[in-house]
C-alpha positions as CSV (number, residue, x, y, z in Angstrom):
1,M,117.9,265.2,106.2
2,I,115.9,268.2,107.0
3,P,113.0,267.3,109.2
4,Y,109.9,268.2,109.2
5,S,110.0,269.9,112.5
6,K,112.5,270.2,115.6
7,Q,112.8,272.1,118.6
8,S,115.2,275.3,119.6
9,I,116.9,275.1,122.7
10,S,118.9,277.9,123.8
11,K,121.9,278.4,126.0
12,E,119.3,280.5,128.4
13,D,116.9,277.2,128.2
14,V,120.2,274.9,129.3
15,S,120.9,277.2,132.0
16,S,117.5,277.4,133.3
17,V,117.2,273.5,133.6
18,I,120.5,273.3,135.4
19,K,119.8,275.5,137.9
20,V,116.8,273.6,138.6
21,M,118.8,270.4,138.8
22,R,121.2,271.8,141.4
23,S,118.2,272.9,143.5
24,N,116.5,271.1,146.3
25,L,113.1,270.6,144.5
26,L,112.8,268.9,140.9
27,T,109.2,268.4,141.3
28,Q,106.4,270.4,143.2
29,G,108.0,273.6,143.9
30,K,107.8,277.0,142.6
31,H,108.9,276.8,139.1
32,L,105.3,275.2,138.2
33,N,103.2,277.9,139.8
34,I,105.5,280.5,137.9
35,F,105.0,278.5,134.6
36,E,101.3,278.2,135.0
37,N,100.5,282.0,135.8
38,Q,102.9,283.1,132.9
39,I,100.9,280.8,130.5
40,A,97.6,282.4,131.8
41,K,98.7,285.7,131.6
42,F,99.9,284.9,128.0
43,V,96.8,283.5,126.7
44,G,94.4,285.6,128.6
45,S,92.6,283.0,130.9
46,R,92.1,283.3,134.5
47,F,93.9,280.0,135.1
48,S,96.3,277.6,134.2
49,V,97.0,273.5,134.8
50,A,100.2,272.2,133.8
51,V,100.2,268.6,133.0
52,S,102.7,265.8,131.9
53,S,101.3,266.0,128.3
54,A,98.4,267.1,126.2
55,S,97.2,263.8,126.1
56,A,96.8,263.8,129.9
57,G,95.2,267.4,129.6
58,L,92.7,266.0,127.2
59,H,91.9,263.2,129.6
60,L,91.5,265.8,133.0
61,S,89.5,267.9,130.6
62,C,86.8,265.3,129.9
63,L,87.3,264.1,133.9
64,A,86.8,267.6,134.6
65,L,83.7,267.8,133.0
66,N,82.1,264.5,134.1
67,V,82.2,262.5,131.1
68,S,81.2,258.9,131.5
69,K,79.6,256.0,129.7
70,K,76.4,258.0,129.2
71,D,78.2,260.6,127.1
72,T,79.2,260.8,123.7
73,V,82.0,263.0,122.7
74,W,82.7,264.6,119.3
75,T,85.9,265.4,117.5
76,V,87.3,265.1,113.8
77,P,88.9,262.3,111.9
78,N,92.2,264.5,111.0
79,T,93.8,264.5,114.4
80,F,96.1,262.5,116.6
81,I,94.3,259.7,118.7
82,A,94.6,261.6,121.9
83,S,91.6,264.2,120.8
84,A,89.2,260.8,120.5
85,S,90.9,258.3,123.0
86,C,90.6,260.8,125.8
87,A,86.8,260.2,125.6
88,L,87.2,256.6,125.7
89,H,89.1,256.5,128.7
90,C,86.3,257.9,130.4
91,G,84.1,255.1,128.7
92,A,82.3,257.5,126.6
93,K,81.2,256.9,123.1
94,V,83.1,258.7,120.3
95,D,81.6,260.2,116.9
96,F,83.2,262.4,114.4
97,V,82.3,265.5,112.3
98,D,84.5,265.9,109.0
99,I,86.8,268.5,108.4
100,D,86.6,271.7,105.7
101,E,88.5,270.9,102.8
102,N,89.9,274.2,103.0
103,T,91.0,274.8,106.4
104,L,91.1,270.9,107.4
105,N,89.3,272.2,110.8
106,I,86.2,270.7,111.8
107,C,83.6,272.1,109.2
108,V,80.8,273.8,111.0
109,K,78.5,273.4,108.4
110,K,78.5,269.7,108.7
111,L,78.3,269.9,112.1
112,E,75.3,272.1,112.4
113,K,73.8,269.6,110.3
114,K,75.1,266.6,112.0
115,L,73.5,268.1,115.0
116,L,70.4,269.1,113.1
117,I,69.5,265.3,112.3
118,T,70.7,263.5,115.4
119,P,68.2,262.6,117.9
120,K,68.5,264.7,121.0
121,K,69.4,261.9,123.2
122,K,72.2,261.1,120.9
123,R,73.8,264.7,120.6
124,P,77.4,265.2,122.1
125,S,77.7,266.6,125.6
126,I,81.1,267.6,124.6
127,I,82.7,268.7,121.3
128,I,86.7,268.7,121.1
129,P,87.5,271.1,117.9
130,V,91.0,270.8,116.9
131,H,93.1,274.0,115.9
132,F,95.1,271.9,113.1
133,A,98.6,272.8,112.2
134,G,98.1,276.3,114.5
135,Q,95.1,277.6,112.5
136,P,92.0,278.7,115.1
137,N,88.8,277.4,114.4
138,E,85.4,279.4,113.7
139,Q,85.3,279.6,117.5
140,E,82.5,281.9,117.8
141,K,80.3,279.8,115.6
142,L,81.2,276.7,117.6
143,F,80.2,278.4,120.7
144,N,76.9,279.9,119.5
145,L,76.2,276.1,118.3
146,S,77.2,275.0,121.9
147,K,74.5,277.3,123.5
148,K,71.7,276.3,120.8
149,Y,72.4,272.4,121.4
150,G,73.6,272.2,124.9
151,F,77.1,270.7,124.4
152,K,80.4,272.0,126.3
153,I,83.6,272.7,124.4
154,I,87.3,271.5,124.9
155,E,89.6,273.2,122.3
156,D,92.6,270.7,121.3
157,A,95.0,273.6,120.7
158,S,98.2,271.2,120.8
159,H,99.5,273.2,117.6
160,S,98.2,276.6,118.7
161,L,100.1,278.3,121.4
162,G,100.0,282.2,119.9
163,A,97.2,281.7,117.7
164,K,94.7,284.2,117.3
165,R,91.2,284.2,116.3
166,K,89.2,287.7,115.6
167,N,92.3,289.3,117.6
168,Q,91.3,286.9,120.2
169,K,94.2,284.5,121.5
170,V,93.4,280.8,121.7
171,G,93.6,279.9,125.1
172,N,91.5,282.7,126.6
173,C,88.3,280.3,126.8
174,K,86.3,283.4,125.7
175,W,84.7,280.6,123.8
176,S,85.2,277.1,125.2
177,E,85.2,275.8,129.0
178,L,88.7,274.6,128.8
179,T,91.8,274.4,126.2
180,V,94.6,272.2,126.1
181,F,98.1,272.6,124.8
182,S,101.1,270.6,124.0
183,F,104.6,271.3,124.5
184,H,106.0,268.2,122.6
185,P,109.5,269.2,121.0
186,V,108.1,269.9,117.8
187,K,105.4,272.1,119.1
188,P,105.4,276.0,119.4
189,I,107.5,275.8,122.7
190,T,108.6,272.5,124.2
191,T,108.9,271.3,127.8
192,A,110.2,267.9,126.1
193,E,106.6,266.4,127.0
194,G,104.1,268.0,128.8
195,G,101.1,270.2,128.3
196,V,98.8,272.9,129.9
197,I,95.2,273.2,130.5
198,T,93.7,276.7,130.4
199,T,90.0,277.7,132.1
200,N,88.1,280.6,133.1
201,N,86.2,278.3,135.8
202,K,87.2,278.2,139.1
203,K,85.4,274.9,140.3
204,L,87.0,273.3,136.7
205,Y,90.3,274.5,137.7
206,D,90.1,273.2,141.4
207,K,89.1,270.0,140.3
208,L,91.9,269.7,137.4
209,R,94.6,270.6,139.8
210,I,93.4,267.7,142.4
211,L,93.0,265.0,139.5
212,R,96.2,265.6,138.3
213,N,97.6,264.9,141.7
214,H,96.4,261.2,142.6
215,G,92.8,262.9,143.7
216,I,94.6,264.4,146.9
217,S,93.4,267.3,148.5
218,R,95.3,269.5,151.4
219,D,92.7,272.0,151.3
220,Y,92.2,272.4,155.3
221,R,88.8,273.4,155.0
222,K,87.8,270.4,152.9
223,L,89.6,267.7,155.2
224,R,88.3,266.0,158.4
225,Y,91.7,266.2,160.5
226,K,93.6,269.9,160.1
227,S,97.4,269.6,160.1
228,F,99.9,270.5,157.7
229,W,101.1,266.7,157.4
230,Y,97.3,265.5,156.7
231,Y,95.7,264.8,153.3
232,E,93.2,262.8,151.8
233,Q,92.5,261.3,148.6
234,I,88.7,262.8,147.4
235,A,88.9,261.6,143.9
236,L,90.2,258.7,141.9
237,G,92.8,260.7,140.2
238,F,96.2,260.1,138.2
239,N,99.7,261.0,138.3
240,Y,99.5,263.6,135.7
241,R,102.0,266.6,137.3
242,M,104.8,268.5,135.2
243,N,107.9,268.8,137.4
244,E,110.2,271.5,138.2
245,I,112.7,270.8,135.2
246,Q,110.0,270.9,132.8
247,A,108.3,273.9,134.0
248,A,111.6,276.1,134.1
249,L,112.2,274.8,130.4
250,G,108.9,276.2,129.6
251,S,109.2,279.4,131.2
252,S,112.5,280.2,129.2
253,Q,110.7,278.8,126.2
254,L,107.9,280.9,126.5
255,K,110.1,284.2,126.3
256,R,110.6,283.5,123.1
257,I,107.1,282.3,121.8
258,K,106.6,285.6,119.6
259,K,109.9,284.9,118.0
260,F,109.0,281.4,117.2
261,N,105.8,282.5,115.7
262,I,107.0,285.1,113.2
263,F,109.6,283.3,112.0
264,R,107.4,280.2,111.1
265,N,105.3,282.5,109.4
266,K,107.9,283.8,107.4
267,V,109.2,280.5,106.2
268,A,105.3,280.0,105.3
269,K,105.3,283.4,103.0
270,N,108.3,281.7,101.5
271,Y,106.5,278.6,100.6
272,F,103.3,280.3,99.5
273,K,105.5,282.4,97.1
274,N,107.7,279.5,95.8
275,L,104.8,276.7,95.5
276,K,102.0,278.5,94.2
277,N,102.4,276.8,90.9
278,L,102.8,273.5,91.5
279,P,100.0,270.9,91.3
280,I,99.2,271.1,95.0
281,K,96.7,272.7,97.3
282,L,98.6,275.2,99.6
283,P,97.3,276.0,103.3
284,T,93.9,278.4,103.3
285,I,94.2,280.8,106.5
286,Q,91.1,282.5,107.4
287,K,90.9,286.3,107.1
288,D,90.5,286.5,110.9
289,N,93.0,284.4,111.9
290,Y,96.6,284.3,112.8
291,S,98.4,280.8,112.8
292,T,101.4,279.9,114.4
293,F,102.1,277.3,111.5
294,H,103.0,274.5,113.6
295,L,102.7,272.9,110.7
296,F,102.9,273.6,106.6
297,V,100.8,271.1,104.9
298,I,100.1,270.4,101.2
299,N,97.7,268.2,99.5
300,F,98.7,267.2,95.8
301,D,96.2,266.9,93.1
302,E,95.2,263.0,92.6
303,K,93.8,264.0,89.1
304,K,97.1,265.8,87.7
305,I,99.7,263.4,89.8
306,K,99.9,260.0,88.9
307,K,102.1,258.8,91.5
308,S,101.2,256.8,94.6
309,Y,101.4,258.3,98.1
310,D,103.8,256.1,99.0
311,Q,106.3,256.8,95.9
312,I,106.0,260.5,96.6
313,Y,106.8,260.0,100.2
314,R,109.8,257.6,99.3
315,E,111.0,260.4,96.4
316,L,111.0,263.1,99.2
317,I,112.6,261.1,101.8
318,K,115.4,259.9,99.4
319,N,116.2,263.5,98.9
320,K,116.4,263.8,102.4
321,I,113.1,266.2,102.9
322,G,111.7,264.9,106.1
323,V,108.1,264.9,105.9
324,N,105.1,263.5,107.9
325,L,101.3,262.8,107.5
326,H,99.0,264.6,109.9
327,Y,97.0,262.6,110.2
328,L,95.8,259.1,109.7
329,P,92.4,259.3,110.0
330,V,91.2,258.3,113.7
331,H,87.7,256.7,112.8
332,L,89.6,254.0,110.9
333,Q,92.0,253.0,113.8
334,P,91.5,249.1,115.3
335,V,90.5,250.9,118.6
336,F,87.4,252.2,117.3
337,K,86.3,249.4,115.2
338,K,83.5,248.6,117.9
339,F,81.8,251.4,116.8
340,K,81.5,250.2,113.3
341,F,82.9,253.2,111.4
342,K,84.0,252.4,107.7
343,K,85.9,253.9,104.7
344,G,83.8,256.8,103.2
345,D,82.3,258.1,106.3
346,F,84.3,261.2,106.7
347,P,85.5,261.6,103.0
348,E,87.6,265.1,103.2
349,S,89.5,263.4,106.0
350,E,90.2,260.3,104.2
351,K,91.2,262.3,101.3
352,H,93.7,264.4,103.2
353,A,95.3,261.4,104.4
354,R,95.8,260.3,100.6
355,T,97.2,263.7,99.2
356,G,98.4,265.2,102.7
357,F,102.4,266.0,103.3
358,S,103.9,268.4,106.3
359,L,106.7,270.1,104.9
360,P,109.6,271.1,107.0
361,I,108.8,274.2,109.1
362,F,110.7,274.9,112.4
363,Y,112.7,278.0,114.2
364,K,116.1,278.5,112.5
365,I,115.4,276.4,109.3
366,S,118.1,278.5,107.1
367,R,117.0,280.0,103.6
368,K,119.6,277.1,101.9
369,E,117.1,274.3,103.5
370,Q,114.0,276.1,102.1
371,K,115.5,276.4,98.8
372,K,116.0,272.7,99.0
373,V,112.7,271.8,100.1
374,I,111.3,274.1,97.2
375,R,113.6,272.5,94.1
376,V,112.8,268.8,95.5
377,L,109.5,269.5,95.7
378,N,109.4,270.7,92.0
379,K,111.4,268.2,91.3
380,V,109.2,265.3,92.4
381,F,105.9,267.1,90.9
382,N,107.6,267.1,87.4
383,K,108.0,270.9,87.1
384,K,111.0,273.0,86.2
């Protein structure tokens, strides 16, 4: 089976992990600070806070911006559930904006229209755009809308470490308050599990660091009793820390991020060249964007392909082509029933779920494997 994605672990990665495992500290040591500084430098942000997962990062980002039951958070239906459930964890209401049919990112025109017709009291305090498949959103347009309508932006950049918009790296927070990256094994780099939050706001940075560590502070300037052993819980936080083993692996992986992304772009170029005549829609990359191609997503033409999604999926798997769906629409998940969403509310996201497949794309996928993917797709979609 050719998987849709997988991690690449080098001898240097293994060595970095073993070195930490033989050290005295497996958590809360120097490697975490090193990795955070490296991430901040790479994306061009002032600060970086490493956490146990991107889901934890999204939750903490909402908490840092004081999201509560009085708030409404908007995101897209075509995303992993964490982009929306982070708001539920804070007691907030959730609503969605449909995706653009070409980029599969949040549709700025639909967002602007929805903001215009939504009463001021029901407008979102936070919007979480998702850089789907590694392609940045139209961030400058979202930022301009945020200033006009008074909401703040948390970028879900789980797919997009190394991506660029108008030559600005995703994560530098030029157009947002906070950005969250994922280091799950299939992402641009991995720490096994893990994530990071970047920001340029010192107050948010300090708050995030406290919240990820149970709400505990050891800052002498803020404590009642000043001694090296003394601490206080000043907020209700969580154990969302990243450990030393993960941080060391992340530092090692980050050395190859440029190589990873260049390779994925070459695979994407090969797919574009050899799949263009099939009755499928290939990814649309906007002119001002550089994508990490975390995913290479195709959508088959429902009018031309008289097969069900399940039938196509089974044929691909039978031929040992590992594909995946990113994603089932969040608004139709059982957890969100209380908001009374229904089928047809967000047609582009629902259409994508009926027709979308993520093809195998990962570092070091061989030319032979790529040829097999192309050959099987031609067979499945009835082309020579």
